[in-house]
C-alpha positions in Angstrom: -13.4 -32.9 11.0 -15.1 -35.3 8.9 -16.0 -33.1 5.3 -19.4 -32.6 3.9 -19.1 -33.9 0.3 -23.1 -33.8 -0.2 -22.5 -29.6 0.0 -20.8 -30.5 -3.4 -23.2 -33.2 -5.0 -25.8 -32.8 -6.9 -28.5 -35.7 -7.4 -27.1 -38.0 -4.3 -29.7 -40.0 -2.9 -30.3 -39.7 0.9 -33.5 -42.5 2.6 -34.8 -42.9 5.6 -33.8 -46.0 7.6 -37.2 -46.9 8.9 -38.1 -50.3 7.9 -35.4 -50.8 5.0 -32.2 -52.6 5.2 -29.5 -50.3 5.6 -26.4 -51.4 3.1 -23.0 -49.6 3.1 -21.1 -49.6 0.2 -17.9 -49.2 0.2 -15.0 -48.1 -2.2 -11.8 -48.0 -0.6 -10.1 -45.1 -1.8 -10.6 -41.4 -1.2 -13.9 -39.7 -2.2 -12.4 -37.8 -5.2 -11.1 -41.2 -7.0 -14.4 -43.6 -5.8 -17.0 -40.7 -7.0 -15.0 -40.9 -10.9 -16.1 -44.5 -10.8 -18.8 -45.4 -13.1 -19.7 -49.0 -11.7 -19.7 -47.7 -8.0 -21.9 -44.9 -8.9 -24.2 -47.4 -11.0 -24.6 -49.7 -7.4 -25.2 -46.9 -5.5 -28.0 -45.9 -7.9 -29.5 -49.7 -8.3 -29.3 -50.0 -4.8 -31.0 -47.4 -3.7 -33.8 -48.1 -6.4 -35.6 -50.3 -4.3 -38.0 -49.5 -1.4 -36.7 -51.9 1.2 -32.6 -50.9 1.2 -31.1 -48.0 2.3 -27.4 -47.9 0.6 -25.0 -45.9 2.3 -21.3 -44.6 0.3 -18.3 -45.2 2.3 -15.1 -44.1 1.7 -11.2 -44.5 3.3 -11.3 -40.8 5.2 -9.7 -40.2 8.2 -12.9 -40.5 10.1 -15.2 -43.9 8.5 -18.4 -42.9 8.6 -21.5 -43.1 5.8 -21.7 -40.1 3.5 -25.6 -39.9 3.7 -26.0 -40.1 7.3 -22.8 -40.0 9.2 -23.1 -43.3 11.1 -19.9 -45.6 11.6 -19.7 -48.6 9.6 -21.1 -51.2 12.8 -24.5 -49.7 12.1 -24.8 -51.3 9.1 -25.4 -55.5 8.9 -24.4 -55.6 5.2 -20.8 -54.4 4.4 -20.2 -54.1 0.2 -17.1 -53.2 -1.0 -16.4 -52.2 -4.6 -12.8 -52.9 -5.8 -11.6 -51.9 -9.0 -7.7 -52.1 -8.1 -5.3 -54.3 -6.2 -3.8 -51.7 -4.4 -7.2 -50.8 -2.4 -6.9 -54.3 -0.5 -4.5 -52.9 2.2 -7.1 -49.8 2.6 -9.9 -52.0 2.3 -8.8 -54.0 5.5 -8.0 -50.8 7.0 -11.5 -49.5 6.7 -12.9 -52.0 8.8 -9.9 -51.5 11.7 -10.6 -48.0 12.0 -14.6 -48.8 12.8 -13.6 -51.2 15.1 -14.5 -54.4 13.4 -13.0 -58.0 13.7 -11.1 -58.7 10.4 -11.9 -62.3 11.5 -15.1 -63.1 10.0 -16.0 -65.9 12.9 -16.5 -63.3 15.5 -17.9 -60.2 13.7 -21.9 -60.1 13.2 -21.4 -57.9 9.9 -21.5 -59.5 6.7 -18.7 -58.1 4.4 -18.9 -59.0 0.5 -16.3 -57.5 -2.0 -17.5 -57.2 -6.3 -15.1 -55.8 -8.7 -13.2 -56.5 -10.9 -9.8 -56.9 -9.2 -11.9 -59.6 -6.9 -12.9 -60.9 -9.9 -9.5 -61.4 -11.0 -7.6 -62.8 -7.3 -10.3 -62.5 -4.8 -7.7 -64.9 -2.6 -5.4 -61.9 -0.7 -8.6 -60.8 1.1 -10.2 -64.2 1.3 -8.8 -64.8 5.0 -11.1 -61.4 6.0 -14.1 -61.3 3.9 -16.9 -63.6 4.0 -17.0 -64.0 0.3 -17.0 -62.4 -3.2 -19.8 -61.7 -6.0 -17.9 -62.3 -8.8 -19.9 -60.5 -12.0 -21.5 -58.1 -13.4 -24.1 -56.0 -11.8 -26.7 -56.0 -14.3 -26.4 -59.8 -14.2 -26.4 -60.7 -10.8 -29.3 -58.1 -9.4 -32.3 -59.7 -9.5 -30.4 -63.0 -8.4 -28.8 -61.3 -5.1 -31.1 -58.4 -4.1 -33.9 -60.7 -2.9 -31.8 -62.4 -0.8 -30.5 -59.3 0.6 -33.6 -57.9 1.7 -35.1 -61.4 3.1 -31.6 -62.3 4.8 -30.0 -59.4 5.3 -29.5 -59.5 8.8 -29.3 -62.9 9.4 -25.6 -63.6 8.1 -25.3 -67.1 8.7 -28.2 -67.8 6.3 -27.6 -65.2 3.9 -24.7 -66.7 3.1 -25.6 -70.3 2.7 -28.0 -69.4 0.0 -25.5 -66.9 -1.6 -23.1 -70.1 -1.5 -26.0 -71.7 -4.3 -24.3 -69.5 -7.0 -21.7 -70.4 -9.0 -20.7 -66.5 -8.8 -20.5 -66.4 -5.3 -17.2 -67.7 -3.7 -16.3 -68.0 0.0 -13.7 -70.1 0.6 -13.7 -69.5 4.4 -17.1 -70.6 4.7 -17.9 -73.5 2.4 -14.1 -74.4 1.4 -12.8 -73.6 -2.4 -15.0 -74.5 -5.2 -15.6 -73.7 -9.3 -16.6 -70.7 -9.7 -17.0 -68.0 -12.8 -17.8 -64.7 -13.6 -21.2 -63.7 -14.8 -22.3 -61.5 -17.3 -24.9 -60.3 -19.6 -24.7 -61.0 -23.0 -26.1 -58.9 -24.8 -26.0 -56.0 -22.2 -29.4 -54.9 -21.5 -29.2 -51.4 -19.7 -25.8 -48.7 -20.1 -24.5 -47.5 -17.1 -24.9 -43.4 -16.3 -24.0 -41.9 -13.3 -26.4 -39.6 -12.1 -24.4 -37.7 -9.5 -22.5 -35.1 -10.7 -19.9 -33.8 -7.8 -17.5 -30.7 -7.5 -14.5 -32.2 -5.8 -14.6 -35.9 -8.1 -11.9 -36.4 -10.7 -14.7 -36.1 -13.2 -16.7 -34.7 -10.7 -18.9 -31.8 -14.0 -19.6 -35.0 -16.1 -22.1 -37.4 -16.7 -20.4 -41.0 -17.4 -21.9 -42.4 -19.8 -20.5 -46.7 -20.8 -21.0 -47.1 -24.5 -19.3 -50.8 -24.3 -17.8 -53.4 -22.3 -14.8 -54.8 -22.5 -12.0 -54.5 -25.8 -11.2 -56.9 -28.4 -7.5 -56.0 -28.9 -6.3 -58.3 -26.7 -3.3 -56.0 -25.7 -1.1 -58.9 -23.4 -0.6 -56.3 -20.6 -4.3 -55.6 -20.2 -6.6 -57.1 -17.6 -9.6 -55.8 -19.4 -9.2 -57.1 -22.9 -9.3 -60.6 -21.6 -11.5 -60.6 -18.2 -14.8 -58.8 -20.0 -14.5 -61.1 -22.9 -16.6 -61.3 -25.1 -16.1 -57.6 -25.9 -20.1 -55.9 -26.4 -22.0 -53.1 -27.0 -25.1 -52.0 -25.9 -27.6 -51.8 -28.8 -28.9 -48.3 -30.6 -31.8 -48.3 -29.0 -30.8 -49.0 -25.5 -28.1 -46.2 -26.0 -30.4 -43.6 -27.1 -32.9 -44.5 -24.4 -30.0 -43.2 -22.1 -29.2 -40.2 -23.8 -32.9 -38.9 -23.4 -32.1 -39.1 -19.3 -29.0 -36.4 -20.2 -29.7 -33.0 -19.6 -29.1 -30.2 -22.3 -25.7 -28.1 -22.3 -24.0 -30.7 -19.8 -20.7 -32.5 -20.3 -20.8 -36.0 -20.9 -17.4 -38.3 -20.5 -18.3 -41.7 -23.1 -17.1 -44.7 -21.4 -15.7 -48.0 -23.1 -12.2 -49.4 -24.2 -13.7 -50.7 -28.2 -16.0 -48.4 -29.2 -14.2 -45.8 -31.6 -14.9 -47.9 -34.5 -18.6 -48.5 -33.7 -21.9 -46.9 -35.4 -23.3 -47.0 -32.5 -20.6 -44.1 -31.2 -21.9 -41.8 -34.4 -25.1 -42.3 -33.5 -25.4 -41.0 -29.8 -22.3 -38.6 -30.4 -24.6 -36.8 -32.9 -27.6 -36.8 -30.5 -25.9 -35.6 -27.6 -24.0 -32.5 -29.6 -27.9 -32.2 -31.0 -28.5 -31.4 -27.1 -25.8 -28.8 -27.3 -23.4 -31.4 -24.8 -19.7 -31.1 -24.6 -18.3 -34.7 -25.2 -15.1 -36.3 -23.6 -13.5 -39.4 -24.2 -11.2 -42.3 -23.0 -8.0 -43.0 -24.6 -8.9 -43.7 -27.9 -8.2 -46.5 -30.7 -6.1 -44.5 -33.6 -6.1 -47.6 -35.6 -10.0 -47.6 -35.6 -10.2 -44.2 -36.2 -13.0 -42.4 -38.9 -13.2 -39.1 -40.5 -17.2 -39.6 -39.0 -15.4 -39.5 -35.4 -13.4 -36.0 -35.8 -16.4 -34.5 -36.3 -17.7 -35.7 -33.0 -14.8 -33.4 -31.4 -16.8 -30.1 -31.9 -16.6 -29.7 -28.5 -13.6 -31.7 -26.9 -11.1 -29.8 -25.3 -8.7 -32.7 -24.5 -8.1 -36.3 -25.5 -5.7 -39.3 -24.5 -3.4 -41.5 -26.6 -1.7 -45.0 -25.2 0.9 -46.1 -27.4 2.7 -47.6 -23.8 5.8 -47.5 -26.2 7.6 -46.2 -29.1 9.5 -49.8 -29.4 8.9 -51.6 -31.7 10.0 -54.6 -30.4 7.7 -54.0 -27.7 5.4 -53.2 -29.6 5.0 -56.5 -31.4 5.3 -58.6 -28.0 2.6 -56.6 -25.8 0.4 -57.0 -29.0 -0.5 -53.4 -29.5 1.3 -52.1 -32.5 0.5 -48.4 -33.3 3.1 -47.1 -36.1 4.3 -43.6 -35.2 3.0 -42.3 -38.5 -0.1 -42.8 -37.7 0.0 -41.4 -34.6 1.7 -38.3 -36.3 -1.2 -38.4 -38.8 -4.1 -38.1 -36.1 -2.3 -35.6 -34.6 -2.4 -33.9 -37.7 -6.2 -34.0 -38.1 -6.9 -33.2 -34.6 -4.9 -29.3 -35.5 -8.2 -28.9 -37.2 -10.6 -29.6 -34.0 -10.8 -27.9 -30.7 -8.5 -30.1 -29.0 -6.2 -27.8 -26.9 -4.6 -30.6 -24.5 -3.5 -33.9 -25.6 -2.3 -36.9 -22.9 -0.1 -39.5 -23.8 0.0 -42.5 -21.8 3.8 -45.2 -21.3 4.6 -48.0 -19.6 7.9 -49.2 -18.2 9.2 -52.2 -16.7 7.6 -54.3 -19.6 8.5 -57.6 -20.2 12.1 -58.6 -22.2 12.4 -54.2 -21.8 15.7 -53.5 -22.8 17.5 -49.7 -22.5 17.3 -49.4 -26.2 13.3 -49.9 -25.8 13.4 -47.0 -23.1 15.6 -44.8 -25.5 13.2 -45.2 -28.5 10.1 -43.8 -26.2 12.5 -40.9 -25.2 13.4 -40.3 -28.6 9.6 -40.3 -30.3 8.3 -38.1 -27.6 11.3 -35.6 -28.1 10.2 -35.9 -32.4 6.9 -35.0 -31.0 7.8 -32.3 -29.1 10.5 -30.5 -32.4 7.3 -30.7 -34.5 5.6 -28.3 -32.5 2.3 -28.9 -32.2 -0.3 -26.6 -31.1 -1.5 -28.6 -27.8 -0.5 -28.7 -24.5 1.1 -32.5 -23.9 1.2 -34.6 -21.2 3.2 -37.5 -21.0 2.4 -40.1 -18.4 4.9 -43.0 -17.6 3.6 -46.0 -15.4 5.4 -49.3 -14.2 3.9 -52.3 -15.6 2.1 -54.9 -13.0 1.7 -58.6 -14.2 -2.5 -59.3 -14.0 -3.9 -62.2 -13.5 -5.4 -63.9 -16.6 -3.7 -62.5 -19.3 -0.5 -63.4 -21.2 2.1 -61.7 -18.9 0.7 -63.0 -16.0 3.4 -65.0 -14.4 6.0 -62.2 -15.9 8.1 -60.8 -13.1 8.5 -57.2 -11.6 12.1 -55.3 -12.3 14.6 -55.8 -9.6 15.2 -52.9 -7.6 18.4 -52.4 -8.3 17.8 -51.5 -11.7 
């Protein structure tokens, strides 16, 4: 039986269908993962901000039905996928199959479109099955696309024809290949802020606020550092407007790869603390920490650090040179804060990795534990996956026999 997640939520949107265009907003992962994705949550709010549209969420569940009205996917003339991970491609197709919708765009009446950073990087695996791809940041696309959805949402042929006039729309199946670009807003205008809280989501008790887009560090394995270029920070005025929407005594997660050394962070951080908000951060940049940052940790209980490797050779190769002493010094300073948990992210299988490089990371972890810091440490090891549009895009995976 399909679980009613709405009973765990605060801030969801439920609209009547009469006289409105129904859009299925699909995130091809479990509910808990989807509801922690700020882009997906922002798109849901944006679409439902239009009187002519009713947007409902669909996830990869045993039974594929919309969350808000429990309708089958076939009831929606327009199906929009938000796909930030390549691993979701198979599940995206499984959702169509389980819903009884043909994988052949020529045989189905529904219009199936895809967006999200994984598709910006490489839409080709899904090109035979999707009607088209919208490549770019929603804030930059919204004013161009929404009027077409409203006018032609029930007319698949006309909608695709009009969308194909834009250079950020890619539909090789219907119109052949063409040169496309990823549309971005420079400078960004309205910071993304999630409005739905869910007890079942990974970050369900937190409002998520985007402080910046992109990263100027250019780690050679990282898609975000290249595809979101140029790095952009929202203006202080825009950020403060969003801060005013956040209730007092709540929990807020600040999202942004490049924000730690920015004045904007300290400004909004102080404002949030005045509202007695508990702050959490995505992975922090040790080389950009300033004394002001540690003053923002008065309510923070955990933090994440991503050195990726302890090998000096590999640090240079991946362009992420964080000295071990810098990590140890940061941990010493964190002892004066309420931080209780520190999570480290490492990567295995990096290009040119040898056994000695892995040993170096193991020795670093051993030294970390030997120093008996007053934190609960978690060490996460993931495997390198070459990403399109990065310097390592043609790097090989390790052979299974190794």
